[in-house]
LUMVO-271147 format. One record per residue: x, y, z of N, C-alpha, C, CB in turn; residue in one letter. Coordinates in steps of 0.05 Angstrom, whole numbers. Last residue first. Glycine has a CB too. Layout:
<nodes>
{{X,Y,Z},{X,Y,Z},{X,Y,Z},{X,Y,Z},"A"}
...
</nodes>
This chain:
<nodes>
{{751,-1612,70},{729,-1631,71},{735,-1656,55},{703,-1619,59},"I"}
{{794,-1580,61},{793,-1593,87},{771,-1614,88},{788,-1572,109},"A"}
{{786,-1556,13},{806,-1576,14},{805,-1592,41},{834,-1563,11},"K"}
{{747,-1519,27},{740,-1540,8},{760,-1562,9},{738,-1528,-21},"R"}
{{771,-1482,59},{752,-1501,72},{745,-1524,53},{727,-1487,80},"T"}
{{801,-1454,21},{814,-1468,43},{796,-1488,56},{824,-1448,63},"G"}
{{762,-1432,-12},{781,-1452,-24},{795,-1468,-1},{802,-1438,-42},"A"}
{{737,-1396,23},{722,-1419,12},{740,-1441,1},{703,-1409,-9},"G"}
{{779,-1360,31},{767,-1374,54},{753,-1399,44},{748,-1356,70},"L"}
{{785,-1341,-20},{807,-1355,-7},{797,-1371,17},{828,-1334,2},"L"}
{{735,-1316,-28},{742,-1340,-43},{765,-1355,-31},{749,-1332,-72},"G"}
{{740,-1272,6},{719,-1292,11},{725,-1318,-4},{692,-1281,2},"S"}
{{782,-1246,-21},{785,-1255,7},{765,-1276,14},{783,-1231,26},"G"}
{{758,-1235,-70},{781,-1252,-69},{786,-1263,-41},{806,-1237,-78},"L"}
{{716,-1201,-53},{710,-1226,-66},{733,-1245,-65},{702,-1220,-95},"V"}
{{747,-1159,-30},{728,-1174,-14},{721,-1201,-26},{702,-1157,-10},"F"}
{{777,-1141,-74},{790,-1152,-51},{772,-1169,-34},{803,-1130,-35},"G"}
{{734,-1121,-105},{751,-1142,-115},{766,-1156,-93},{771,-1131,-136},"L"}
{{714,-1081,-71},{697,-1103,-79},{713,-1127,-89},{677,-1095,-100},"N"}
{{758,-1046,-70},{748,-1059,-45},{732,-1083,-52},{732,-1039,-28},"Y"}
{{760,-1031,-124},{783,-1043,-111},{775,-1058,-86},{803,-1022,-104},"G"}
{{708,-1008,-133},{717,-1032,-147},{740,-1046,-133},{724,-1026,-175},"F"}
{{704,-972,-74},{689,-982,-97},{700,-1008,-108},{689,-961,-119},"G"}
{{727,-957,-27},{735,-942,-51},{721,-953,-76},{764,-944,-55},"T"}
{{681,-950,30},{701,-963,14},{706,-948,-12},{693,-992,7},"N"}
{{643,-953,81},{663,-933,72},{685,-947,56},{674,-917,96},"N"}
{{617,-998,95},{602,-978,81},{622,-958,67},{583,-963,100},"V"}
{{642,-1063,92},{647,-1035,100},{632,-1016,82},{677,-1029,98},"S"}
{{606,-1119,113},{616,-1104,89},{619,-1075,97},{597,-1107,65},"Y"}
{{590,-1137,163},{605,-1155,145},{619,-1139,123},{586,-1175,133},"I"}
{{597,-1103,226},{585,-1106,200},{603,-1124,182},{581,-1078,186},"V"}
{{583,-1088,292},{599,-1106,274},{584,-1110,248},{604,-1134,288},"V"}
{{547,-1060,321},{568,-1045,309},{586,-1062,291},{585,-1033,331},"Q"}
{{513,-1096,346},{503,-1082,323},{524,-1065,309},{480,-1063,331},"D"}
{{532,-1160,367},{538,-1131,368},{529,-1117,343},{569,-1126,373},"D"}
{{517,-1212,357},{519,-1203,385},{524,-1173,388},{542,-1217,397},"F"}
{{515,-1221,303},{493,-1230,319},{493,-1218,347},{493,-1261,321},"F"}
{{564,-1204,285},{541,-1187,280},{516,-1196,295},{535,-1185,250},"S"}
{{598,-1247,294},{599,-1224,312},{575,-1206,309},{624,-1209,308},"G"}
{{586,-1278,250},{580,-1288,276},{579,-1265,296},{600,-1310,285},"I"}
{{606,-1244,210},{579,-1253,209},{570,-1262,237},{575,-1275,188},"F"}
{{660,-1240,223},{643,-1216,224},{614,-1223,225},{649,-1198,200},"S"}
{{675,-1292,213},{677,-1282,241},{660,-1257,244},{706,-1277,248},"F"}
{{667,-1294,158},{652,-1313,175},{652,-1304,205},{663,-1342,173},"I"}
{{703,-1255,138},{674,-1251,136},{658,-1270,154},{665,-1256,107},"V"}
{{757,-1250,135},{745,-1253,162},{715,-1251,162},{757,-1232,181},"I"}
{{767,-1243,81},{779,-1266,94},{766,-1271,122},{809,-1261,97},"A"}
{{740,-1195,70},{731,-1219,57},{742,-1244,72},{739,-1220,28},"G"}
{{772,-1160,99},{744,-1163,107},{732,-1188,94},{728,-1139,99},"H"}
{{821,-1165,69},{819,-1172,98},{791,-1177,106},{832,-1151,115},"W"}
{{804,-1145,20},{816,-1172,22},{814,-1182,51},{845,-1172,12},"L"}
{{789,-1093,34},{769,-1112,24},{779,-1141,25},{762,-1105,-5},"G"}
{{839,-1073,48},{818,-1074,68},{796,-1093,60},{806,-1046,72},"G"}
{{865,-1077,-1},{875,-1093,21},{854,-1095,44},{901,-1081,32},"L"}
{{834,-1040,-33},{836,-1068,-40},{844,-1085,-16},{856,-1071,-62},"F"}
{{808,-995,17},{815,-1001,-10},{817,-1032,-14},{841,-988,-18},"G"}
{{766,-954,57},{780,-979,54},{784,-985,24},{764,-1002,67},"Y"}
{{776,-884,70},{761,-906,57},{779,-931,55},{751,-897,29},"A"}
{{774,-837,118},{792,-857,107},{775,-880,96},{811,-867,129},"D"}
{{731,-808,139},{746,-797,116},{764,-817,103},{763,-773,126},"E"}
{{674,-852,149},{696,-835,158},{711,-824,134},{715,-850,177},"T"}
{{611,-876,165},{628,-865,144},{649,-847,156},{611,-851,122},"V"}
{{577,-888,206},{599,-907,201},{618,-897,180},{586,-933,192},"L"}
{{538,-849,207},{558,-848,228},{581,-868,224},{546,-852,255},"E"}
{{503,-863,166},{522,-841,162},{544,-840,183},{507,-814,161},"A"}
{{488,-926,144},{489,-909,168},{511,-888,164},{493,-926,193},"Q"}
{{448,-940,88},{474,-939,100},{474,-919,123},{496,-932,79},"Q"}
{{384,-973,94},{401,-950,86},{427,-950,101},{386,-924,91},"P"}
{{379,-1043,80},{376,-1021,99},{393,-997,89},{383,-1029,128},"E"}
{{345,-1092,45},{367,-1072,44},{361,-1049,62},{371,-1062,15},"V"}
{{333,-1157,60},{322,-1130,62},{346,-1111,63},{304,-1128,87},"Q"}
{{324,-1219,25},{341,-1199,38},{329,-1172,38},{369,-1199,25},"A"}
{{296,-1255,-3},{283,-1245,22},{300,-1224,36},{278,-1268,41},"C"}
{{328,-1273,-42},{306,-1255,-50},{292,-1244,-26},{286,-1271,-67},"S"}
{{361,-1308,-17},{372,-1282,-23},{349,-1263,-30},{392,-1284,-47},"V"}
{{328,-1353,-15},{336,-1340,10},{347,-1312,5},{358,-1357,24},"L"}
{{323,-1365,-69},{299,-1358,-54},{306,-1345,-27},{282,-1383,-49},"S"}
{{376,-1377,-81},{363,-1354,-94},{338,-1346,-79},{357,-1361,-123},"L"}
{{383,-1424,-51},{399,-1400,-45},{386,-1375,-57},{428,-1403,-57},"C"}
{{346,-1458,-76},{343,-1451,-48},{358,-1426,-41},{352,-1475,-31},"L"}
{{368,-1460,-128},{341,-1449,-124},{336,-1441,-95},{320,-1468,-133},"L"}
{{417,-1486,-115},{417,-1459,-127},{390,-1446,-123},{423,-1461,-157},"L"}
{{397,-1535,-97},{413,-1518,-79},{413,-1489,-89},{442,-1529,-75},"V"}
{{374,-1554,-144},{357,-1549,-120},{372,-1531,-100},{350,-1576,-107},"L"}
{{419,-1558,-176},{397,-1540,-184},{380,-1534,-160},{381,-1552,-207},"L"}
{{447,-1598,-151},{459,-1571,-153},{438,-1551,-159},{481,-1571,-174},"N"}
{{413,-1642,-159},{418,-1632,-132},{429,-1604,-132},{437,-1651,-117},"K"}
{{418,-1648,-213},{392,-1642,-202},{395,-1630,-174},{374,-1666,-202},"M"}
</nodes>
């Protein structure tokens, strides 16, 4: 029951998210691939905190290669979550 309430709370918070158009000035010729996604996923918590203080800090790279970057980002985020789970 508790897990269901947490899931419903998370879904309600996500439903409030506002999608902003991608900023053209952030796009460069060099796109991030799998390793870039892995790194960005691993440092996502630091990027999130930094985004409060600087508008140039983003959590997810606009300029990426697609599936490879997304896979790396998810794996990097999961590695962070698995490490904190063992610490608790």
